[in-house]
VOBA-1610 file (N, C-alpha, C; in pm, whole numbers, padded with zeros to 5 digits, always signed):
BEGIN
Met+00093-00134-00029Met+00006+00021-00020Met+00093+00150-00055Ala+00179+00143+00057Ala+00266+00227+00052Ala+00341+00273-00003Leu+00399+00168-00181Leu+00420+00150-00222Leu+00424+00202-00312Leu+00259+00190-00352Leu+00138+00144-00428Leu+00099+00376-00473Ala+00134+00395-00289Ala+00102+00503-00293Ala+00255+00576-00333Gly+00310+00540-00276Gly+00450+00672-00319Gly+00410+00691-00453Leu+00399+00532-00528Leu+00410+00580-00676Leu+00304+00648-00743Phe+00175+00673-00700Phe+00154+00776-00739Phe+00140+00946-00649Ser+00195+00945-00607Ser+00243+01016-00537Ser+00328+01062-00632Ser+00423+01091-00716Ser+00560+01027-00773Ser+00474+01149-00905Leu+00403+01029-00985Leu+00343+01070-01092Leu+00182+01148-01142Ile+00152+01205-00983Ile+00077+01328-00994Ile+00207+01419-00974Phe+00266+01440-00846Phe+00366+01584-00822Phe+00425+01609-00977Gly+00424+01485-01089Gly+00510+01505-01223Gly+00438+01588-01304Val+00271+01561-01333Val+00195+01622-01345Val+00196+01772-01303Ala+00147+01808-01161Ala+00174+01988-01108Ala+00299+02009-01174Asp+00391+01962-01140Asp+00541+02036-01188Asp+00532+02102-01425Phe+00485+01997-01380Phe+00446+02018-01544Phe+00376+02114-01586Ala+00246+02135-01512Ala+00178+02288-01495Ala+00174+02361-01482Gly+00266+02353-01300Gly+00284+02503-01355Gly+00447+02601-01376Gly+00515+02421-01400Gly+00634+02479-01521Gly+00595+02568-01643Tyr+00522+02484-01644Tyr+00466+02539-01836Tyr+00367+02730-01820Ala+00312+02732-01746Ala+00241+02844-01628Ala+00288+02951-01634Ala+00419+02919-01592Ala+00511+03027-01557Ala+00644+03085-01617Arg+00530+03033-01771Arg+00621+03070-01945Arg+00506+03194-01951Met+00419+03187-01872Met+00241+03264-01908Met+00237+03351-01822Ala+00238+03329-01775Ala+00215+03468-01574Ala+00349+03420-01500Pro+00354+03533-01414Pro+00471+03572-01348Pro+00458+03499-01283Val+00600+03419-01219Val+00619+03261-01127Val+00504+03232-00989Arg+00571+03361-00967Arg+00490+03425-00747Arg+00392+03452-00753Met+00249+03453-00887Met+00100+03450-00910Met+00109+03329-00927Val+00177+03250-01017Val+00177+03107-01016Val+00122+03011-00948Val+00243+03087-00788Val+00290+03017-00671Val+00150+03015-00569Ala+00110+03114-00601Ala+00035+03205-00422Ala-00070+03120-00496Ile-00079+03200-00643Ile-00298+03075-00680Ile-00309+02897-00646Ser-00113+02886-00707Ser-00148+02693-00731Ser-00219+02671-00601Gln-00090+02738-00402Gln-00069+02682-00279Gln-00260+02731-00307Val-00375+02859-00263Val-00486+02841-00259Val-00534+02716-00347Ala-00514+02695-00431Ala-00601+02584-00512Ala-00598+02516-00391Gly-00466+02444-00402Gly-00487+02303-00283Gly-00528+02340-00179Leu-00568+02449-00080Leu-00500+02501+00077Leu-00738+02418+00070Ser-00761+02437-00101Ser-00943+02467-00063Ser-00960+02313-00122Ala-00819+02249-00208Ala-00855+02074-00163Ala-00881+02027-00058Val-00764+02082+00024Val-00720+01966+00136Val-00813+02035+00234Leu-00916+02142+00277Leu-00982+02119+00397Leu-01088+02098+00272Val-01111+02067+00162Val-01282+01942+00165Val-01187+01763+00156Ala-01049+01757+00204Ala-00999+01640+00162Ala-00998+01613+00315Ala-00946+01680+00400Ala-00928+01646+00578Ala-01017+01579+00672Pro-01127+01648+00673Pro-01259+01624+00792Pro-01264+01535+00736Ile-01275+01482+00565Ile-01354+01335+00526Ile-01236+01198+00542Leu-01150+01254+00519Leu-01054+01117+00567Leu-01036+01105+00749Gly-01066+01234+00883Gly-01047+01235+00941Gly-00937+01209+01001Ala-00946+01258+01100Ala-00747+01274+01264Ala-00821+01222+01313Gly-00807+01145+01410Gly-00795+01079+01580Gly-00707+01197+01684Asp-00610+01238+01603Asp-00555+01384+01718Asp-00439+01408+01634Val-00453+01500+01636Val-00409+01602+01590Val-00313+01701+01665Ser-00251+01720+01687Ser-00190+01832+01810Ser-00123+01956+01745Pro-00077+02030+01778Pro-00001+02157+01736Pro+00155+02115+01689Ala+00231+02040+01759Ala+00270+01996+01683Ala+00223+02004+01524Asp+00234+01904+01541Asp+00144+01814+01365Asp+00152+01946+01290Phe+00109+02043+01373Phe+00087+02214+01248Phe+00205+02191+01269Gly+00308+02233+01353Gly+00391+02323+01303Gly+00510+02282+01190Trp+00494+02111+01278Trp+00553+02030+01157Trp+00507+02092+01069Gly+00394+02064+00993Gly+00322+02072+00837Gly+00371+02276+00844Ala+00330+02326+00898Ala+00373+02442+00864Ala+00494+02530+00776Leu+00635+02375+00911Leu+00817+02390+00854Leu+00748+02386+00757Ala+00707+02236+00677Ala+00699+02175+00554Ala+00638+02245+00477Gly+00549+02365+00504Gly+00528+02424+00395Gly+00586+02513+00375Leu+00661+02586+00418Leu+00797+02668+00440Leu+00857+02651+00350Ser+00917+02536+00337Ser+01019+02475+00278Ser+00979+02444+00136Gly+00844+02384+00141Gly+00798+02348-00008Gly+00791+02479-00069Leu+00715+02518-00081Leu+00730+02738-00158Leu+00817+02748-00205Leu+00964+02777-00061Leu+01033+02805-00137Leu+01099+02733-00233Ala+01098+02565-00259Ala+01113+02515-00393Ala+01062+02486-00522Leu+00924+02573-00453Leu+00829+02605-00574Leu+00886+02711-00631Leu+00927+02788-00593Leu+00967+03015-00599Leu+01044+02918-00711Leu+01167+02829-00665Leu+01324+02845-00763Leu+01241+02787-00866Phe+01225+02635-00827Phe+01220+02574-00892Phe+01095+02634-01107Tyr+01016+02680-01067Tyr+00951+02718-01185Tyr+00949+02805-01168Asp+01127+02927-01151Asp+01190+03066-01213Asp+01263+03003-01286Gly+01345+02857-01251Gly+01469+02839-01344Gly+01396+02764-01480Leu+01293+02703-01460Leu+01182+02616-01577Leu+01153+02781-01647Ala+01124+02864-01579Ala+01042+02991-01709Ala+01148+03031-01738Arg+01287+02998-01730Arg+01414+03113-01775Arg+01472+02986-01877Gly+01455+02866-01858Gly+01466+02799-02054Gly+01621+02811-01942Arg+01598+02735-01758Arg+01758+02640-01682Arg+01733+02522-01694Met+01605+02426-01750Met+01568+02287-01734Met+01638+02201-01708Ser+01776+02268-01847Ser+01856+02135-01803Ser+01960+02140-01734Val+01973+02234-01666Val+02030+02237-01517Val+01940+02230-01375Val+01855+02255-01375Val+01778+02288-01249Val+01697+02152-01284Ser+01676+02115-01365Ser+01585+01906-01266Ser+01648+01861-01277Pro+01775+01847-01345Pro+01875+01722-01333Pro+01895+01722-01111Leu+01949+01828-01100Leu+02016+01905-01004Leu+01879+01862-00870Ala+01736+01950-00858Ala+01630+01974-00808Ala+01664+01792-00810Gly+01643+01731-00863Gly+01520+01608-00815Gly+01648+01517-00734Val+01819+01519-00767Val+01858+01395-00769Val+01900+01434-00554Thr+01921+01606-00601Thr+01889+01690-00441Thr+01792+01608-00303Ser+01717+01586-00422Ser+01525+01619-00318Ser+01552+01412-00319Ile+01672+01369-00404Ile+01642+01218-00279Ile+01742+01195-00207Gly+01869+01371-00186Gly+01987+01305-00100Gly+01948+01302-00054Leu+01937+01439-00011Leu+01920+01473+00178Leu+01816+01397+00248Pro+01723+01307+00235Pro+01625+01290+00309Pro+01662+01122+00278Val+01689+01084+00238Val+01817+00946+00235Val+01902+00977+00349Ala+02000+01127+00344Ala+02104+01069+00445Ala+02047+01115+00625Phe+01908+01187+00600Phe+01869+01155+00694Phe+01815+01094+00779Gly+01713+01001+00656Gly+01657+00867+00728Gly+01771+00783+00765Leu+01913+00800+00708Leu+01999+00660+00798Leu+02055+00800+00883Val+02097+00899+00864Val+02090+00935+01054Val+02031+00863+01133Ile+01850+00932+01153Ile+01798+00827+01276Ile+01763+00713+01256Gly+01877+00612+01254Gly+01853+00479+01169Gly+01776+00389+01069Glu+01712+00424+00981Glu+01701+00402+00945Glu+01773+00337+00861Arg+01772+00113+00808Arg+01810+00073+00721Arg+01732-00008+00574Pro+01705+00024+00476Pro+01672-00028+00356Pro+01759-00242+00315Ser+01726-00299+00324Ser+01729-00420+00280Ser+01864-00382+00179Phe+01941-00460+00184Phe+02005-00486+00047Phe+01986-00473-00090Leu+01855-00502-00118Leu+01846-00460-00274Leu+01752-00359-00252Ala+01689-00318-00179Ala+01611-00188-00203Ala+01756-00091-00210Ala+01854-00103-00128Ala+01951-00014-00067Ala+01907-00039-00241Ala+02029-00066-00310Ala+02086-00112-00394Ala+01962-00024-00543Gly+01833-00031-00510Gly+01771+00020-00569Gly+01802+00149-00568Ile+01776+00204-00479Ile+01789+00388-00415Ile+01879+00406-00522Leu+02008+00311-00489Leu+02122+00412-00518Leu+02093+00417-00644Leu+01997+00321-00787Leu+02044+00337-00905Leu+01937+00388-00923Ala+01797+00474-00830Ala+01735+00614-00866Ala+01773+00719-00904Phe+01909+00737-00874Phe+02009+00871-00855Phe+02051+00925-00923Pro+02142+00856-01062Pro+02134+00879-01189Pro+02042+00833-01283Ala+01923+00711-01195Ala+01810+00772-01335Ala+01764+00895-01326Val+01729+00979-01241Val+01624+01048-01164Val+01686+01195-01289Gly+01839+01228-01258Gly+01951+01286-01323Gly+01935+01269-01526Met+01910+01114-01484Met+01960+01098-01705Met+01728+01200-01696Ile+01640+01103-01644Ile+01548+01200-01736Ile+01490+01289-01662Ser+01583+01358-01623Ser+01547+01533-01627Ser+01667+01607-01719Ser+01773+01542-01791Ser+01828+01641-01891Ser+01737+01677-01922Ser+01891+01773-01988Ser+01818+01798-02152Ser+01907+01848-02280Ser+01821+01836-02399Ser+01926+01774-02510Ser+01963+02000-02511Glu+01939+02087-02434Glu+01928+02230-02416Glu+02041+02224-02312Arg+02207+02250-02395Arg+02330+02291-02340Arg+02403+02363-02315Ser+02332+02521-02248Ser+02420+02646-02253Ser+02566+02606-02157Pro+02650+02708-02263Pro+02777+02673-02187Pro+02683+02775-02055Ser+02663+02873-02054Ser+02679+02972-02002Ser+02529+02946-01863Ala+02456+02783-01871Ala+02353+02788-01740Ala+02369+02840-01608Leu+02485+02778-01612Leu+02608+02711-01480Leu+02595+02896-01403Ala+02648+02954-01500Ala+02614+03124-01479Ala+02540+03182-01503Arg+02448+03184-01517Arg+02342+03277-01529Arg+02214+03245-01344Gly+02273+03150-01300Gly+02251+03048-01157Gly+02163+02929-01202Gly+02166+02835-01258Gly+02090+02759-01325Gly+02159+02651-01243Ala+02261+02642-01099Ala+02338+02561-01011Ala+02224+02602-00857Ala+02229+02680-00922Ala+02190+02734-00821Ala+02052+02741-00758His+01989+02746-00850His+01826+02767-00862His+01749+02539-00824Gly+01888+02517-00897Gly+01800+02337-00931Gly+01884+02260-00738Leu+02016+02314-00682Leu+02016+02299-00537Leu+01922+02333-00484Ala+01902+02475-00491Ala+01841+02580-00357Ala+01666+02500-00306Ala+01617+02443-00522Ala+01494+02397-00480Ala+01517+02272-00420Gly+01594+02108-00458Gly+01602+02034-00424Gly+01611+02007-00273Ala+01648+02161-00243Ala+01739+02161-00057Ala+01549+02126-00019Gly+01483+02235-00074Gly+01370+02292-00067Gly+01261+02128-00070Phe+01217+02077-00141Phe+01179+01972-00189Phe+01229+01900-00080Ala+01303+01760+00005Ala+01360+01746+00040Ala+01348+01756+00189Gly+01390+01850+00215Gly+01315+01957+00324Gly+01126+01946+00365Phe+01037+01916+00295Phe+00932+01961+00340Phe+00914+01746+00322Phe+00999+01701+00268Phe+01001+01507+00260Phe+01005+01547+00356Ile+01111+01582+00439Ile+01151+01513+00567Ile+01101+01639+00715Leu+01021+01719+00666Leu+00996+01768+00790Leu+00767+01714+00822Ile+00732+01727+00655Ile+00590+01647+00707Ile+00577+01523+00739Ser+00732+01450+00770Ser+00720+01354+00737Ser+00684+01304+00927Arg+00758+01388+01015Arg+00787+01397+01151Arg+00575+01469+01213Thr+00518+01382+01095Thr+00394+01369+01164Thr+00347+01328+01256Gly+00232+01273+01311Gly+00237+01150+01365Gly+00088+01131+01296Ala+00136+01003+01282Ala-00015+00882+01172Ala-00124+00942+01156Glu-00114+00964+01358Glu-00283+00968+01383Glu-00347+01160+01306Ser-00261+01230+01295Ser-00273+01329+01200Ser-00430+01366+01121Gly-00402+01232+01039Gly-00474+01243+00881Gly-00378+01347+00773Met-00469+01392+00725Met-00418+01545+00666Met-00363+01665+00690Trp-00467+01669+00815Trp-00456+01826+00869Trp-00280+01910+00869Pro-00165+01800+00852Pro-00013+01863+00885Pro-00036+01982+00709Leu-00183+01891+00609Leu-00155+01945+00485Leu-00128+02115+00521Val-00277+02120+00580Val-00346+02246+00615Val-00213+02323+00631Gly-00199+02366+00776Gly-00094+02356+00809Gly+00027+02414+00676Ala+00032+02295+00683Ala+00175+02333+00512Ala+00100+02478+00425Arg-00045+02491+00363Arg-00041+02546+00233Arg-00097+02753+00347Val-00161+02703+00496Val-00189+02778+00552Val-00071+02919+00585Ala+00047+02826+00586Ala+00181+02930+00594Ala+00288+02973+00450Ser+00224+02835+00425Ser+00253+02967+00295Ser+00216+03002+00185Ile+00102+03031+00206Ile+00007+03135+00136Ile+00031+03280+00222Ala+00007+03304+00327Ala+00038+03365+00411Ala+00190+03394+00376Ala+00309+03351+00382Ala+00452+03409+00419Ala+00422+03442+00226Leu+00348+03381+00168Leu+00408+03481+00023Leu+00318+03547-00066Gly+00196+03575+00063Gly+00090+03713+00047Gly+00082+03817+00040Leu+00194+03838+00200Leu+00241+03918+00277Leu+00353+03926+00189Phe+00415+03826+00101Phe+00600+03871+00026Phe+00560+04029-00087Leu+00400+03895-00093Leu+00324+03985-00195Leu+00235+04163-00207Leu+00235+04112-00113Leu+00149+04270-00030Leu+00277+04344-00104Leu+00367+04321+00047Leu+00459+04484+00067Leu+00554+04453-00084Arg+00507+04453-00140Arg+00564+04466-00252Arg+00492+04459-00436Ser+00350+04467-00334Ser+00203+04532-00451Ser+00252+04442-00603Glu+00286+04322-00503Glu+00322+04276-00733Glu+00197+04106-00692Phe+00042+04246-00760Phe-00058+04088-00741Phe-00087+04162-00893Ser-00135+04058-00979Ser-00148+04063-01106Ser-00252+03942-01141Arg-00332+03972-01244Arg-00446+03862-01309Arg-00355+03782-01385Pro-00317+03633-01375Pro-00268+03526-01462Pro-00386+03518-01572Ser-00399+03517-01694Ser-00481+03477-01800Ser-00589+03387-01829Arg-00655+03371-01814Arg-00759+03211-01834Arg-00692+03090-01867Ser-00655+03104-02004Ser-00586+02960-02058Ser-00474+02961-01949Ser-00290+03032-01872Ser-00291+02987-01764Ser-00377+02950-01637Met-00454+03002-01572Met-00554+03014-01447Met-00563+02825-01486Arg-00596+02800-01542Arg-00646+02694-01514Arg-00531+02508-01474Leu-00426+02614-01565Leu-00272+02480-01526Leu-00240+02496-01443Ile-00270+02648-01317Ile-00235+02674-01167Ile-00310+02622-01094Val-00464+02654-01150Val-00532+02578-01054Val-00453+02348-01063Val-00493+02325-01163Val-00427+02179-01217Val-00318+02145-01094Ala-00178+02279-01116Ala-00102+02232-01079Ala-00105+02227-00880Gly-00226+02332-00804Gly-00176+02387-00730Gly-00307+02212-00591Val-00392+02170-00718Val-00458+02086-00670Val-00404+01908-00665Ala-00319+01907-00820Ala-00283+01781-00743Ala-00116+01811-00669Asp-00050+01856-00683Asp+00073+01908-00543Asp-00023+01868-00417Val-00145+01898-00423Val-00202+01871-00293Val-00170+01729-00253Val-00264+01673-00338Val-00281+01529-00363Val-00115+01431-00358Ala-00053+01506-00433Ala+00058+01439-00408Ala+00130+01389-00303Asn+00136+01572-00161Asn+00186+01568-00109Asn+00032+01436+00016Ala-00117+01429+00034Ala-00117+01400+00136Ala-00128+01177+00079Leu-00051+01188-00055Leu-00013+01053-00088Leu+00127+01041-00051Phe+00213+01146-00046Phe+00340+01128-00007Phe+00315+01062+00153Leu+00235+01156+00205Leu+00208+01154+00342Leu+00217+00980+00405Ile+00132+00938+00353Ile+00069+00814+00272Ile+00163+00718+00304Ala+00234+00714+00286Ala+00352+00634+00164Ala+00421+00674+00278Ala+00519+00816+00302Ala+00607+00774+00473Ala+00556+00769+00584Arg+00446+00765+00612Arg+00370+00673+00749Arg+00392+00527+00711Gly+00396+00460+00599Gly+00406+00309+00577Gly+00527+00285+00567Thr+00599+00317+00539Thr+00776+00264+00494Thr+00833+00320+00543Leu+00931+00338+00511Leu+01070+00398+00585Leu+01076+00508+00448Leu+01170+00663+00520Leu+01135+00797+00500Leu+01224+00741+00333Ile+01349+00676+00333Ile+01414+00734+00245Ile+01370+00685+00170Val+01303+00495+00184Val+01218+00450+00063Val+01102+00563-00006Ala+00994+00594+00059Ala+00906+00720+00066Ala+00988+00776-00046Ser+01019+00898-00038Ser+01151+01013-00104Ser+01190+00887-00241Val+01217+00775-00209Val+01286+00792-00295Val+01197+00770-00403Ile+01130+00705-00398Ile+01013+00694-00506Ile+00908+00846-00552Val+00892+00868-00451Val+00840+00964-00496Val+00941+01139-00625Ser+01097+01179-00534Ser+01196+01217-00609Ser+01199+01126-00764Leu+01035+00998-00849Leu+01111+01002-00981Leu+00963+01039-01087Tyr+00961+01185-00967Tyr+00826+01253-01107Tyr+00887+01300-01187Pro+00962+01315-01255Pro+01019+01374-01377Pro+00967+01302-01512Val+00961+01169-01424Val+00920+01046-01513Val+00807+01026-01629Ser+00626+01135-01501Ser+00495+01159-01530Ser+00551+01339-01672Thr+00667+01421-01569Thr+00660+01540-01638Thr+00697+01541-01770Leu+00847+01377-01815Leu+00907+01405-01914Leu+00787+01300-02017Leu+00728+01314-01984Leu+00631+01131-02092Leu+00492+01272-02069Leu+00512+01360-02069Leu+00394+01469-02076Leu+00404+01574-02144Ala+00556+01588-02142Ala+00642+01696-02208Ala+00657+01647-02403Arg+00638+01523-02303Arg+00709+01411-02519Arg+00557+01423-02557Tyr+00360+01426-02470Tyr+00285+01340-02564Tyr+00213+01496-02636Val+00232+01577-02513Val+00127+01693-02464Val+00227+01800-02588Leu+00373+01848-02523Leu+00403+01987-02631Leu+00499+01909-02688Gln+00513+01761-02739Gln+00538+01729-02901Gln+00702+01813-02861Glu+00816+01731-02751Glu+00894+01772-02711Glu+00995+01612-02735Arg+01098+01594-02800Arg+01175+01497-02824Arg+01261+01412-02730Thr+01230+01241-02702Thr+01279+01242-02577Thr+01367+01146-02638Ser+01528+01210-02543Ser+01642+01167-02597Ser+01723+01042-02517Arg+01835+00943-02545Arg+01803+00816-02557Arg+01877+00813-02409Val+01908+00900-02358Val+01956+00939-02254Val+01856+00873-02176Gln+01769+01020-02152Gln+01649+00964-02039Gln+01611+00844-02116Leu+01544+00823-02239Leu+01461+00633-02218Leu+01520+00546-02088Ala+01747+00529-02139Ala+01766+00491-02009Ala+01729+00540-01820Gly+01707+00652-01890Gly+01638+00717-01766Gly+01542+00603-01694Leu+01467+00635-01779Leu+01302+00486-01770Leu+01369+00444-01774Ala+01419+00292-01800Ala+01441+00182-01814Ala+01528+00163-01644Met+01603+00302-01624Met+01713+00237-01498Met+01540+00279-01373Gly+01506+00356-01361Gly+01399+00422-01251Gly+01337+00317-01284Ala+01283+00279-01370Ala+01185+00056-01364Ala+01218+00028-01284Val+01364+00021-01304Val+01460-00171-01220Val+01439-00140-01078Ala+01469+00037-01042Ala+01476+00078-00949Ala+01343+00061-00799Val+01271+00071-00954Val+01142+00094-00853Val+01112-00107-00861Val+01145-00139-00911Val+01089-00299-00889Val+01215-00399-00809Ala+01338-00305-00775Ala+01447-00368-00609Ala+01373-00272-00524Ile+01332-00168-00501Ile+01266-00164-00376Ile+01176-00179-00397Gly+01053-00218-00439Gly+00919-00305-00443Gly+00956-00357-00332Val+01054-00522-00407Val+01113-00626-00385Val+01146-00594-00277Gly+01228-00521-00249Gly+01393-00559-00107Gly+01304-00479-00007
//
C-alpha cells in the first residue's frame, strides 16, 4: 500500500510540475505559486475532514507549517528556473538533491533498507538525473544561476519530505492544511509588501489550478507512503516524479525524448522493482 501510494504520488507530482512550469512561462512565477497554493488549500480543506484524524496536536501543525515554507521556497526556485529556460540544469540537480537529503536523514535516524532496496535507491540517483536531462546545453547556464536554482529547489523539496514525515499518523491530512496556510501567508505578505499582484490569463489560470490541486494530492499520497514505510524508500519513489513530467512534455508539447532519458526511464523502472521487492 505504501509503495503504491508513493508511486501515485510521484506520477501526480510530475503532473503538478508540468502544469506549474508551463503556466510559469505565461504568468509571473510568484502569482503562479500563490494561486496554486490557494487552490491546494481549498482541496485539502475539503478532503481533511472526510479522511478524518483521531488526534491532531499543535506540533503536527507546526511541522506542517515548516514543511509548507520549505516547499514554497522550492516551488518558487523550481518554477523560476524552468520559466527562464534552465531545465537542463535545474531539473537534474533538484531531482538528485531531493533524493540525497532525505536518504541521508533517514540513515541518521536509524533507517536501514534491505540490500535489494538499497541497490534500487542507489540506482534511482542516476535515473532521476538522466530522466531530467535535456538536450539544451547552454554553456552559460551555470553562470546564470541554474545550479543554484536546482540545488536550492531540491533542498526545499527534501525539506518538505523530511518535515512533513515528522507528523503523527493519527493527525490525518491536517498537517497539509498547516503547510498551505503557512505558505500562503508568507507569500501573500511578500506580494502585498511589494505590490506584485496581477491577474494571470484564463488559459494559464486553468494550469495553475491543476498544478495546485495535483500538488496537494501528491503531498497527501506521500504522507501515506512515508507513514507506511521508511522515509528513505518513500522519498526515493516520490523523487521519480520527472517520469510523468517527461511523458507529458513528449505527448502534449511534442518534445523529443533523448536516448539518455529513455535509459533513465528504464533504470528508474528497475529501481522501483528492486525497492518494491526488497
